[in-house]
C-alpha positions as CSV (number, residue, x, y, z in Angstrom):
1,M,126.2,107.7,101.6
2,S,124.4,110.3,99.0
3,K,121.0,110.7,97.9
4,S,121.5,112.4,94.9
5,D,124.0,109.1,93.3
6,E,122.4,107.9,90.4
7,S,124.7,104.6,90.7
8,G,123.5,103.5,93.8
9,K,126.6,102.6,96.1
10,G,126.1,105.6,97.8
11,I,122.5,104.1,99.2
12,I,121.1,101.6,101.3
13,F,118.4,100.3,100.1
14,L,116.0,98.2,102.8
15,G,116.4,95.1,100.3
16,D,120.1,95.3,99.8
17,T,121.7,91.9,102.1
18,P,123.6,92.6,105.0
19,E,126.3,92.6,104.0
20,A,125.9,94.6,100.8
21,A,124.6,97.4,103.1
22,A,128.2,97.1,105.4
23,K,130.1,97.2,102.1
24,K,128.3,100.6,100.9
25,I,129.6,101.9,104.9
26,H,132.4,100.6,104.8
27,S,133.5,102.8,101.5
28,A,131.5,105.9,102.2
29,T,133.2,108.8,101.1
30,T,133.8,110.5,104.9
31,D,137.0,113.6,104.5
32,S,140.8,114.1,104.7
33,F,140.6,116.4,108.0
34,G,141.9,113.1,110.4
35,K,139.9,114.1,113.1
36,I,135.7,113.7,113.8
37,D,134.5,117.2,114.6
38,V,130.4,117.5,113.6
39,D,130.6,121.3,114.6
40,N,132.7,121.6,110.8
41,Q,130.2,121.6,108.2
42,D,133.6,120.6,106.3
43,Q,132.7,116.6,107.2
44,P,128.8,115.9,105.9
45,G,129.7,112.7,105.6
46,I,130.6,112.4,109.4
47,V,127.6,113.5,110.5
48,N,125.7,111.6,108.0
49,L,127.1,108.4,109.3
50,M,126.6,109.5,112.7
51,Q,122.7,110.3,111.8
52,I,122.9,106.8,110.4
53,L,124.1,105.4,113.4
54,A,121.4,107.0,116.1
55,L,118.6,105.9,114.1
56,A,119.5,102.0,113.7
57,T,120.7,102.0,117.0
58,G,117.8,104.2,118.7
59,N,120.2,105.5,120.7
60,P,119.8,110.0,120.5
61,Y,121.8,111.8,118.2
62,D,124.0,113.7,121.0
63,E,125.3,110.4,122.9
64,I,126.6,109.1,119.1
65,K,128.4,112.0,118.6
66,A,130.2,112.5,122.3
67,R,130.7,109.6,121.7
68,F,133.0,109.6,118.4
69,T,134.1,113.3,118.4
70,G,137.5,114.0,118.5
71,Q,138.4,110.9,117.9
72,T,141.1,110.8,114.8
73,Q,139.9,107.6,112.7
74,Y,136.9,107.5,111.1
75,G,136.8,103.6,111.3
76,P,135.2,102.7,114.2
77,L,132.6,105.5,113.7
78,K,131.6,102.6,110.5
79,I,132.8,99.7,112.4
80,D,129.4,100.4,114.4
81,T,127.6,101.8,111.7
82,A,127.7,99.0,109.3
83,V,126.8,96.2,111.9
84,A,124.0,98.7,113.3
85,V,122.2,98.6,110.1
86,A,123.6,95.5,109.0
87,E,121.5,94.0,112.0
88,F,118.6,96.5,111.3
89,L,118.4,95.6,107.7
90,H,118.4,91.4,108.8
91,A,115.6,92.4,111.8
92,F,113.2,94.3,108.7
93,Q,113.7,91.4,105.8
94,E,113.0,88.6,107.9
95,R,110.1,90.5,109.6
96,L,108.7,91.2,106.0
97,A,109.2,87.5,105.0
98,Q,106.8,86.7,106.7
99,V,103.7,88.7,105.5
100,D,101.0,86.8,104.3
101,D,100.4,88.6,101.0
102,A,96.9,87.7,101.1
103,A,95.8,88.3,104.2
104,L,97.0,92.1,103.1
105,K,95.9,92.4,99.9
106,Q,92.5,91.6,101.5
107,K,92.7,93.7,104.4
108,L,93.9,96.9,101.3
109,E,90.5,95.7,99.8
110,S,88.7,95.4,102.6
111,D,89.6,99.7,103.8
112,E,89.3,100.4,100.4
113,H,85.6,99.8,100.2
114,A,84.6,100.8,104.0
115,M,86.4,103.8,102.7
116,N,84.5,104.5,99.7
117,E,81.8,103.8,101.6
118,I,82.5,107.0,104.2
119,A,83.9,109.2,101.2
120,N,80.2,108.4,99.1
121,S,78.4,109.9,101.9
122,T,80.5,112.6,102.8
123,L,80.5,113.5,99.4
124,A,76.2,113.4,99.0
125,R,76.2,115.3,102.2
126,V,77.8,117.7,100.9
127,Q,76.2,118.2,97.7
128,R,72.7,118.0,99.0
129,A,73.9,120.9,101.6
130,L,75.1,123.0,98.3
131,G,72.1,121.8,96.8
132,L,73.9,119.9,94.1
133,R,72.2,116.8,94.8
134,S,68.3,116.4,93.9
135,Q,65.9,113.6,95.6
136,K,65.9,111.5,92.7
137,Q,69.6,111.4,92.9
138,K,69.4,110.7,96.5
139,M,67.3,107.7,96.1
140,R,69.8,106.2,93.5
141,A,72.4,107.2,95.5
142,E,70.9,105.0,98.9
143,R,70.1,102.2,96.4
144,V,73.3,101.8,95.1
145,R,74.7,101.9,98.6
146,V,72.4,99.5,99.6
147,L,73.6,97.5,96.5
148,N,76.9,97.8,97.0
149,H,76.7,95.9,100.6
150,L,74.2,93.7,99.5
151,S,76.9,92.6,97.1
152,S,80.3,92.4,100.0
153,V,77.2,90.9,102.0
154,S,76.8,87.8,99.4
155,T,80.6,88.3,98.5
156,I,81.5,87.4,102.0
157,L,79.0,84.6,102.2
158,Q,79.8,83.0,99.1
159,K,83.4,82.9,100.5
160,W,82.2,81.3,103.8
161,M,79.9,78.8,102.7
162,F,83.1,77.5,100.3
163,L,85.5,77.6,103.1
164,S,82.3,75.4,105.4
């Protein structure tokens, strides 16, 4: 698997079907040594497959390394990795399909509003501490904050009345 592959053949995308990801793993470039030796710097493809397998299964890398080191065929490593990645993608995509886009958007907007209030308050305190904000500006900023809050309350009440 390659991060620099521009064709997409060496990259497993979260949107890939489990079958497509398995095919990419089965066709992943390894080497021609014929023996798994992860201490050999000339086997980055093998190390990469083992790292992917460890991440996809949640098993420690050292456990994966011990299981495959010394094997004379790369097939079992590729098969185990392909199965683990396919299972991961299937579960991930199933959970992703259950995400309520409207609820997520509402939550993001709500959090954005809350973060803006905190950021504006912090900015105002810093400006006052540095003498960059006059008393008149302080009062105007407070009015804007109150009006924004009232606008939010009004929006919530309108939604509530609409739902009732």
